[in-house]
MOPAC internal coordinates of N, CA, C and O (Angstrom, degrees):
PM7 1SCF
backbone

  N    0.0000 0     0.00 0     0.00 0    0    0    0
  C    1.4524 1     0.00 0     0.00 0    1    0    0
  C    1.5222 1   108.24 1     0.00 0    2    1    0
  O    1.2310 1   120.49 1   -57.88 1    3    2    1
  N    1.2886 1   116.67 1   122.12 1    3    2    1
  C    1.4590 1   120.89 1  -176.14 1    5    3    2
  C    1.5296 1   113.00 1   -87.36 1    6    5    3
  O    1.2310 1   119.90 1   146.27 1    7    6    5
  N    1.2684 1   117.79 1   -33.73 1    7    6    5
  C    1.4639 1   122.25 1  -177.57 1    9    7    6
  C    1.5157 1   109.99 1  -121.66 1   10    9    7
  O    1.2310 1   120.57 1   -23.44 1   11   10    9
  N    1.3192 1   116.52 1   156.56 1   11   10    9
  C    1.4528 1   120.65 1   174.66 1   13   11   10
  C    1.5153 1   108.56 1  -122.12 1   14   13   11
  O    1.2310 1   121.30 1   -25.88 1   15   14   13
  N    1.2943 1   115.12 1   154.12 1   15   14   13
  C    1.4618 1   121.52 1  -179.04 1   17   15   14
  C    1.5183 1   108.51 1  -129.86 1   18   17   15
  O    1.2310 1   120.28 1   -46.76 1   19   18   17
  N    1.3220 1   117.07 1   133.24 1   19   18   17
  C    1.4569 1   122.11 1   176.71 1   21   19   18
  C    1.5225 1   107.57 1  -100.37 1   22   21   19
  O    1.2310 1   120.27 1   -59.32 1   23   22   21
  N    1.3150 1   117.08 1   120.68 1   23   22   21
  C    1.4622 1   121.77 1  -176.77 1   25   23   22
  C    1.5193 1   113.56 1  -102.15 1   26   25   23
  O    1.2310 1   119.40 1  -165.37 1   27   26   25
  N    1.2997 1   118.75 1    14.63 1   27   26   25
  C    1.4561 1   120.27 1  -178.17 1   29   27   26
  C    1.5156 1   110.20 1    76.61 1   30   29   27
  O    1.2310 1   120.66 1   -46.85 1   31   30   29
  N    1.2987 1   116.34 1   133.15 1   31   30   29
  C    1.4615 1   119.95 1  -176.13 1   33   31   30
  C    1.5208 1   109.20 1  -119.23 1   34   33   31
  O    1.2310 1   121.39 1   -42.09 1   35   34   33
  N    1.2992 1   114.95 1   137.91 1   35   34   33
  C    1.4547 1   121.31 1   177.25 1   37   35   34
  C    1.5160 1   107.20 1  -125.60 1   38   37   35
  O    1.2310 1   120.94 1   -86.46 1   39   38   37
  N    1.3063 1   115.81 1    93.54 1   39   38   37
  C    1.4578 1   120.91 1  -176.15 1   41   39   38
  C    1.5113 1   109.47 1   -82.73 1   42   41   39
  O    1.2310 1   120.98 1   -62.99 1   43   42   41
  N    1.3196 1   115.73 1   117.01 1   43   42   41
  C    1.4564 1   120.52 1  -179.57 1   45   43   42
  C    1.5179 1   111.73 1  -112.03 1   46   45   43
  O    1.2310 1   120.08 1   179.47 1   47   46   45
  N    1.3016 1   117.46 1    -0.53 1   47   46   45
  C    1.4624 1   122.07 1  -178.84 1   49   47   46
  C    1.5156 1   109.38 1  -116.05 1   50   49   47
  O    1.2310 1   120.53 1   -28.13 1   51   50   49
  N    1.3148 1   116.60 1   151.87 1   51   50   49
  C    1.4602 1   120.52 1   177.78 1   53   51   50
  C    1.5263 1   111.18 1   -88.70 1   54   53   51
  O    1.2310 1   120.01 1  -178.29 1   55   54   53
  N    1.3155 1   117.59 1     1.71 1   55   54   53
  C    1.4588 1   121.43 1  -179.71 1   57   55   54
  C    1.5278 1   110.45 1   -74.22 1   58   57   55
  O    1.2310 1   120.28 1   -32.14 1   59   58   57
  N    1.3383 1   117.06 1   147.86 1   59   58   57
  C    1.4637 1   120.12 1   178.59 1   61   59   58
  C    1.5317 1   111.60 1   -65.49 1   62   61   59
  O    1.2310 1   121.38 1   -26.60 1   63   62   61
  N    1.3100 1   114.97 1   153.40 1   63   62   61
  C    1.4554 1   121.72 1   178.73 1   65   63   62
  C    1.5177 1   107.86 1  -122.88 1   66   65   63
  O    1.2310 1   120.09 1   -43.97 1   67   66   65
  N    1.3215 1   117.44 1   136.03 1   67   66   65
  C    1.4528 1   123.13 1   177.83 1   69   67   66
  C    1.5200 1   108.25 1  -115.91 1   70   69   67
  O    1.2310 1   120.65 1   -54.33 1   71   70   69
  N    1.3311 1   116.37 1   125.67 1   71   70   69
  C    1.4522 1   121.71 1   178.20 1   73   71   70
  C    1.5178 1   107.76 1  -117.05 1   74   73   71
  O    1.2310 1   120.31 1   -52.27 1   75   74   73
  N    1.3241 1   117.01 1   127.73 1   75   74   73
  C    1.4604 1   122.16 1   179.61 1   77   75   74
  C    1.5266 1   109.38 1  -108.79 1   78   77   75
  O    1.2310 1   120.62 1   -42.57 1   79   78   77
  N    1.3223 1   116.42 1   137.43 1   79   78   77
  C    1.4533 1   121.18 1   176.45 1   81   79   78
  C    1.5218 1   108.70 1  -130.80 1   82   81   79
  O    1.2310 1   120.97 1   -19.18 1   83   82   81
  N    1.3150 1   115.74 1   160.82 1   83   82   81
  C    1.4583 1   118.97 1   178.31 1   85   83   82
  C    1.5279 1   112.22 1   -90.67 1   86   85   83
  O    1.2310 1   120.17 1   164.06 1   87   86   85
  N    1.3204 1   117.28 1   -15.94 1   87   86   85
  C    1.4569 1   121.22 1  -179.92 1   89   87   86
  C    1.5290 1   110.59 1  -125.14 1   90   89   87
  O    1.2310 1   120.90 1   -43.17 1   91   90   89
  N    1.3207 1   115.88 1   136.83 1   91   90   89
  C    1.4679 1   120.95 1   179.77 1   93   91   90
  C    1.5241 1   110.67 1   -61.86 1   94   93   91
  O    1.2310 1   119.77 1   142.02 1   95   94   93
  N    1.3289 1   118.04 1   -37.98 1   95   94   93
  C    1.4702 1   119.63 1  -179.07 1   97   95   94
  C    1.5254 1   111.45 1   -62.66 1   98   97   95
  O    1.2310 1   119.83 1   148.10 1   99   98   97
  N    1.3185 1   117.92 1   -31.90 1   99   98   97
  C    1.4604 1   120.39 1   176.04 1  101   99   98
  C    1.5236 1   110.65 1   -71.04 1  102  101   99
  O    1.2310 1   120.46 1   139.34 1  103  102  101
  N    1.3284 1   116.73 1   -40.66 1  103  102  101
  C    1.4672 1   120.81 1   177.15 1  105  103  102
  C    1.5274 1   110.19 1   -61.48 1  106  105  103
  O    1.2310 1   120.47 1   137.76 1  107  106  105
  N    1.3279 1   116.71 1   -42.24 1  107  106  105
  C    1.4660 1   120.28 1   179.48 1  109  107  106
  C    1.5220 1   111.44 1   -64.34 1  110  109  107
  O    1.2310 1   120.08 1   139.64 1  111  110  109
  N    1.3217 1   117.46 1   -40.36 1  111  110  109
  C    1.4667 1   121.08 1   178.84 1  113  111  110
  C    1.5298 1   110.86 1   -65.32 1  114  113  111
  O    1.2310 1   120.38 1   134.58 1  115  114  113
  N    1.3298 1   116.89 1   -45.42 1  115  114  113
  C    1.4633 1   120.26 1   178.25 1  117  115  114
  C    1.5239 1   111.55 1   -64.45 1  118  117  115
  O    1.2310 1   120.45 1   144.58 1  119  118  117
  N    1.3130 1   116.74 1   -35.42 1  119  118  117
  C    1.4678 1   121.66 1   177.42 1  121  119  118
  C    1.5230 1   110.31 1   -61.65 1  122  121  119
  O    1.2310 1   120.43 1   134.82 1  123  122  121
  N    1.3176 1   116.79 1   -45.18 1  123  122  121
  C    1.4631 1   120.75 1   179.16 1  125  123  122
  C    1.5257 1   111.34 1   -63.02 1  126  125  123
  O    1.2310 1   120.18 1   138.71 1  127  126  125
  N    1.3153 1   117.26 1   -41.29 1  127  126  125
  C    1.4697 1   120.95 1   178.61 1  129  127  126
  C    1.5298 1   110.15 1   -63.43 1  130  129  127
  O    1.2310 1   120.58 1   134.17 1  131  130  129
  N    1.3248 1   116.49 1   -45.83 1  131  130  129
  C    1.4641 1   121.08 1  -177.55 1  133  131  130
  C    1.5271 1   111.81 1   -66.58 1  134  133  131
  O    1.2310 1   119.97 1   144.36 1  135  134  133
  N    1.3255 1   117.66 1   -35.64 1  135  134  133
  C    1.4737 1   120.95 1  -179.56 1  137  135  134
  C    1.5176 1   112.27 1   -62.05 1  138  137  135
  O    1.2310 1   120.25 1   152.15 1  139  138  137
  N    1.3117 1   117.13 1   -27.85 1  139  138  137
  C    1.4640 1   120.93 1   178.59 1  141  139  138
  C    1.5234 1   110.12 1   -68.10 1  142  141  139
  O    1.2310 1   120.59 1   144.92 1  143  142  141
  N    1.3313 1   116.47 1   -35.08 1  143  142  141
  C    1.4604 1   120.73 1  -173.63 1  145  143  142
  C    1.5296 1   114.03 1   -92.80 1  146  145  143
  O    1.2310 1   120.02 1   142.70 1  147  146  145
  N    1.3456 1   117.56 1   -37.30 1  147  146  145
  C    1.4577 1   120.90 1  -174.06 1  149  147  146
  C    1.5150 1   111.54 1  -120.94 1  150  149  147
  O    1.2310 1   120.99 1   -29.73 1  151  150  149
  N    1.3444 1   115.71 1   150.27 1  151  150  149
  C    1.4586 1   121.56 1  -178.22 1  153  151  150
  C    1.5219 1   112.89 1   -71.40 1  154  153  151
  O    1.2310 1   120.05 1   133.63 1  155  154  153
  N    1.3102 1   117.51 1   -46.37 1  155  154  153
  C    1.4628 1   120.93 1  -174.06 1  157  155  154
  C    1.5209 1   110.86 1  -108.36 1  158  157  155
  O    1.2310 1   121.10 1   -79.19 1  159  158  157
  N    1.3118 1   115.51 1   100.81 1  159  158  157
  C    1.4606 1   121.73 1   178.16 1  161  159  158
  C    1.5172 1   107.32 1  -133.61 1  162  161  159
  O    1.2310 1   120.40 1   -51.65 1  163  162  161
  N    1.3107 1   116.84 1   128.35 1  163  162  161
  C    1.4610 1   121.32 1  -179.51 1  165  163  162
  C    1.5192 1   109.79 1  -116.65 1  166  165  163
  O    1.2310 1   121.00 1   -32.00 1  167  166  165
  N    1.3204 1   115.69 1   148.00 1  167  166  165
  C    1.4554 1   122.13 1   175.38 1  169  167  166
  C    1.5228 1   107.51 1  -117.79 1  170  169  167
  O    1.2310 1   120.68 1   -57.59 1  171  170  169
  N    1.3152 1   116.31 1   122.41 1  171  170  169
  C    1.4610 1   121.46 1   179.03 1  173  171  170
  C    1.5208 1   107.71 1  -119.74 1  174  173  171
  O    1.2310 1   120.68 1   -59.72 1  175  174  173
  N    1.3219 1   116.31 1   120.28 1  175  174  173
  C    1.4577 1   122.10 1   175.98 1  177  175  174
  C    1.5246 1   108.42 1  -124.76 1  178  177  175
  O    1.2310 1   120.82 1     2.25 1  179  178  177
  N    1.2988 1   116.03 1  -177.75 1  179  178  177
  C    1.4579 1   120.76 1  -178.92 1  181  179  178
  C    1.5171 1   114.46 1   -63.59 1  182  181  179
  O    1.2310 1   119.55 1   161.68 1  183  182  181
  N    1.3215 1   118.47 1   -18.32 1  183  182  181
  C    1.4605 1   120.79 1  -179.23 1  185  183  182
  C    1.5289 1   112.95 1   -86.29 1  186  185  183
  O    1.2310 1   120.29 1   170.18 1  187  186  185
  N    1.3370 1   117.06 1    -9.82 1  187  186  185
  C    1.4663 1   120.53 1   178.43 1  189  187  186
  C    1.5304 1   108.43 1   -76.08 1  190  189  187
  O    1.2310 1   120.60 1   -55.54 1  191  190  189
  N    1.3187 1   116.45 1   124.46 1  191  190  189
  C    1.4649 1   122.27 1  -178.10 1  193  191  190
  C    1.5267 1   111.09 1   -65.68 1  194  193  191
  O    1.2310 1   120.78 1   -25.56 1  195  194  193
  N    1.3269 1   116.11 1   154.44 1  195  194  193
  C    1.4588 1   122.84 1  -176.12 1  197  195  194
  C    1.5150 1   114.73 1   -54.39 1  198  197  195
  O    1.2310 1   119.83 1   135.82 1  199  198  197
  N    1.3429 1   117.93 1   -44.18 1  199  198  197
  C    1.4577 1   121.10 1  -179.66 1  201  199  198
  C    1.5120 1   112.64 1   -64.29 1  202  201  199
  O    1.2310 1   120.93 1   136.78 1  203  202  201
  N    1.3128 1   115.82 1   -43.22 1  203  202  201
  C    1.4662 1   120.46 1   178.72 1  205  203  202
  C    1.5288 1   110.04 1   -67.34 1  206  205  203
  O    1.2310 1   120.58 1   141.40 1  207  206  205
  N    1.3228 1   116.50 1   -38.60 1  207  206  205
  C    1.4643 1   121.70 1   178.39 1  209  207  206
  C    1.5204 1   110.64 1   -61.59 1  210  209  207
  O    1.2310 1   120.53 1   135.92 1  211  210  209
  N    1.3361 1   116.59 1   -44.08 1  211  210  209
  C    1.4715 1   121.53 1   177.71 1  213  211  210
  C    1.5258 1   110.91 1   -58.32 1  214  213  211
  O    1.2310 1   120.85 1   134.93 1  215  214  213
  N    1.3350 1   115.98 1   -45.07 1  215  214  213
  C    1.4601 1   121.24 1  -179.95 1  217  215  214
  C    1.5203 1   110.68 1   -60.56 1  218  217  215
  O    1.2310 1   120.25 1   135.97 1  219  218  217
  N    1.3162 1   117.13 1   -44.03 1  219  218  217
  C    1.4674 1   121.83 1  -179.85 1  221  219  218
  C    1.5152 1   110.20 1   -62.06 1  222  221  219
  O    1.2310 1   120.38 1   132.62 1  223  222  221
  N    1.3322 1   116.88 1   -47.38 1  223  222  221
  C    1.4678 1   120.55 1  -178.10 1  225  223  222
  C    1.5232 1   112.38 1   -67.46 1  226  225  223
  O    1.2310 1   119.68 1   147.35 1  227  226  225
  N    1.3167 1   118.22 1   -32.65 1  227  226  225
  C    1.4594 1   120.57 1   178.31 1  229  227  226
  C    1.5221 1   111.64 1   -70.63 1  230  229  227
  O    1.2310 1   120.17 1   148.83 1  231  230  229
  N    1.3399 1   117.27 1   -31.17 1  231  230  229
  C    1.4705 1   121.47 1   177.74 1  233  231  230
  C    1.5234 1   111.23 1   -66.67 1  234  233  231
  O    1.2310 1   120.65 1   146.17 1  235  234  233
  N    1.3425 1   116.36 1   -33.83 1  235  234  233
  C    1.4620 1   122.83 1  -174.73 1  237  235  234
  C    1.4648 1   113.34 1   -58.07 1  238  237  235
  O    1.2310 1   120.10 1   180.00 1  239  238  237

């Protein structure tokens, strides 16, 4: 997939959501969009160390 499209998100559940992308720049863009709408949004990429990653996933 070469391009991504954001269709607006309406989160009605308190359950965590996981979004996977093939490019880090797309993940970063979606992270910025989500941060505007929701208080707790985390971005995990390959550069996030294992301990920090565990902490993020446990918070979810």
